[in-house]
C-alpha positions as CSV (number, residue, x, y, z in Angstrom):
1,M,0.1,0.0,0.6
2,G,1.4,3.0,-1.7
3,A,1.8,6.8,0.7
4,L,-1.3,8.9,0.2
5,P,-1.4,12.0,-1.8
6,I,-2.7,14.5,1.3
7,R,-0.1,14.5,4.1
8,K,-0.1,16.1,7.8
9,N,-0.7,19.9,8.2
10,D,-2.1,20.1,4.7
11,Q,-5.0,22.5,4.3
12,V,-7.9,20.5,2.6
13,Q,-11.4,21.1,2.2
14,V,-14.6,18.2,2.4
15,I,-16.2,17.8,-0.7
16,A,-18.8,14.7,-0.1
17,G,-20.8,14.1,3.0
18,R,-22.2,15.6,6.0
19,D,-19.6,18.4,6.2
20,K,-19.2,19.6,2.8
21,G,-17.6,22.7,2.2
22,K,-15.8,22.6,5.9
23,S,-12.1,23.1,5.1
24,G,-9.6,22.6,8.0
25,R,-6.1,21.2,8.8
26,V,-5.2,17.8,8.5
27,L,-4.2,16.7,11.8
28,E,-3.3,12.6,11.6
29,V,-3.2,10.5,8.7
30,V,-4.0,6.6,8.5
31,P,-2.4,5.2,5.2
32,E,-3.8,1.6,6.0
33,K,-7.4,2.6,6.0
34,K,-7.1,5.6,3.1
35,Q,-8.4,8.3,6.3
36,V,-7.2,11.4,7.5
37,F,-8.5,13.3,10.3
38,V,-9.2,17.2,9.8
39,E,-9.4,19.7,12.5
40,H,-13.3,20.4,13.5
41,V,-14.6,18.4,10.9
42,N,-16.2,15.3,11.4
43,M,-17.4,15.5,15.0
44,I,-18.3,12.6,17.0
45,K,-19.0,12.3,20.5
46,R,-17.2,10.1,22.9
47,H,-18.8,8.6,26.1
48,T,-15.2,8.6,29.1
49,K,-15.2,6.9,32.2
50,P,-13.4,9.1,34.4
51,N,-9.8,7.7,35.7
52,P,-8.0,9.5,38.5
53,S,-4.6,7.6,38.1
54,K,-4.6,8.9,34.0
55,Q,-5.6,12.5,35.3
56,I,-9.0,11.4,32.7
57,R,-12.4,13.5,34.0
58,G,-14.6,12.2,32.1
59,G,-17.9,13.0,30.7
60,I,-18.8,13.6,26.9
61,L,-16.0,14.5,24.7
62,E,-16.1,15.9,21.3
63,K,-13.4,14.8,18.8
64,E,-12.5,14.5,15.3
65,G,-13.7,11.1,13.6
66,P,-12.6,10.0,10.5
67,I,-12.8,11.1,6.6
68,H,-11.9,9.1,3.8
69,V,-8.9,10.7,1.7
70,S,-11.2,10.5,-1.5
71,N,-14.2,13.0,0.1
72,V,-11.4,16.0,0.4
73,A,-9.6,18.0,-2.1
74,L,-6.3,19.6,-1.5
75,V,-6.8,23.6,-0.7
76,C,-4.1,25.2,-2.9
77,S,-3.5,28.9,-1.4
78,E,-4.1,30.4,-5.0
79,C,-7.0,28.2,-6.8
80,G,-8.9,26.8,-3.9
81,P,-9.7,23.6,-3.9
82,T,-8.0,21.6,-6.8
83,R,-6.7,18.1,-8.0
84,F,-2.7,18.2,-8.8
85,Q,0.3,16.2,-9.9
86,H,3.3,15.3,-8.9
87,R,6.1,17.3,-11.0
88,Q,9.7,16.8,-10.5
89,M,11.7,19.9,-10.2
90,A,15.5,20.7,-12.1
91,D,16.9,19.6,-8.8
92,G,15.5,16.1,-8.8
93,K,12.9,16.9,-5.5
94,K,9.4,15.6,-6.5
95,V,6.8,18.3,-5.7
96,R,2.8,18.7,-6.1
97,V,2.0,20.9,-8.2
98,C,-2.0,22.3,-8.4
99,T,-3.8,22.0,-12.1
100,K,-2.9,25.5,-13.1
101,G,1.1,25.1,-11.9
102,H,1.1,26.5,-9.1
103,I,3.6,24.8,-6.6
104,L,2.0,23.2,-3.3
105,D,4.8,22.1,-1.3
106,K,7.1,24.6,0.6
């Protein structure tokens, strides 16, 4: 199973599902399941028991749930949500480039 095209700390926008239109930063990538966790998107409630030895208070916690990588689009700083390609620079470095030619990797 290869690496996913979306990486941690990328800016993405949700293009399908309950949270369509929301955007945020990728917090975590799970390549085995092809899923990503996006900041403030797909919020789920988790009922947690208190555990004083681990400093856990308990109650209902809200946290981000996973989203399939096909339901998010990478956001170009100049174009907005876009598809992208991989290109090799003159110095041999591989970068991601949006469809209009702007380099997405810093």
